[in-house]
C-alpha positions in Angstrom: -0.1 0.1 0.1 1.2 3.2 -1.0 -1.6 5.9 -1.6 -3.5 7.1 2.0 -7.1 5.9 -0.2 -5.8 2.8 -0.1 -6.0 2.5 3.6 -9.4 0.9 5.1 -12.0 4.1 5.8 -9.9 7.1 4.0 -11.9 8.3 1.1 -10.1 11.0 -1.6 -11.1 14.3 0.9 -9.8 13.0 4.2 -6.7 10.8 2.0 -6.3 14.7 -0.1 -6.5 17.1 3.5 -3.8 14.3 5.3 -1.9 15.2 2.0 -2.2 19.2 2.6 -1.7 18.5 6.6 2.3 17.2 5.4 0.8 13.6 5.6 1.8 11.8 3.2 1.8 7.9 2.9 0.2 5.4 5.2 3.9 4.7 6.8 3.6 8.0 8.0 0.0 8.5 9.1 1.1 5.0 11.2 4.3 6.6 13.0 2.6 9.8 13.4 -0.6 8.6 14.6 -4.6 8.9 14.0 -5.3 11.4 17.1 -2.4 13.6 15.8 -3.2 13.1 12.0 -6.6 14.2 13.4 -5.4 17.8 15.0 -3.7 18.8 11.7 -6.6 18.1 9.6 -8.6 19.7 12.7 -11.1 21.8 12.1 -11.3 20.5 8.5 -12.4 17.1 9.6 -13.5 17.6 13.9 -16.1 14.6 14.2 -15.2 11.8 16.4 -16.8 9.9 13.3 -12.8 12.0 11.2 -11.0 10.1 14.1 -12.5 7.2 14.5 -11.8 6.4 11.1 -8.1 7.5 11.6 -7.3 5.1 14.3 -8.9 2.4 12.1 -7.2 3.3 8.8 -3.3 3.4 11.2 -5.1 -0.3 12.7 -6.5 -2.1 9.2 -9.4 -2.2 9.8 -13.3 -0.6 9.3 -13.7 2.3 12.2 -16.8 0.3 13.0 -15.0 -2.5 14.2 -12.6 -0.6 16.9 -13.6 -2.2 20.3 -15.7 1.0 23.1 -12.2 1.2 24.9 -10.5 2.6 22.6 -13.0 4.7 21.6 -13.7 6.2 24.1 -9.8 7.0 25.1 -9.8 8.7 21.9 -12.8 10.6 22.9 -11.1 11.8 26.3 -7.9 12.6 24.8 -10.1 15.2 22.6 -10.8 16.1 25.5 -7.6 17.3 26.9 -6.3 20.1 25.3 
């Protein structure tokens, strides 16, 4: 996989936003992590669904497959700032 759009949950708009934010490929997204990537594309993508999509992409799974504990951790992390 060499393109962001090849990852689960990443459509053209989200891939474009990530690229504009300096995240050019799947490996870079994995290294940066979903939360940092989400903050970089914020506020264009500011809903929790986009954060879950990014976490799913990092893990290589559909966002609907994220467990409840992961969703809660991500939600809490966005409220710390």
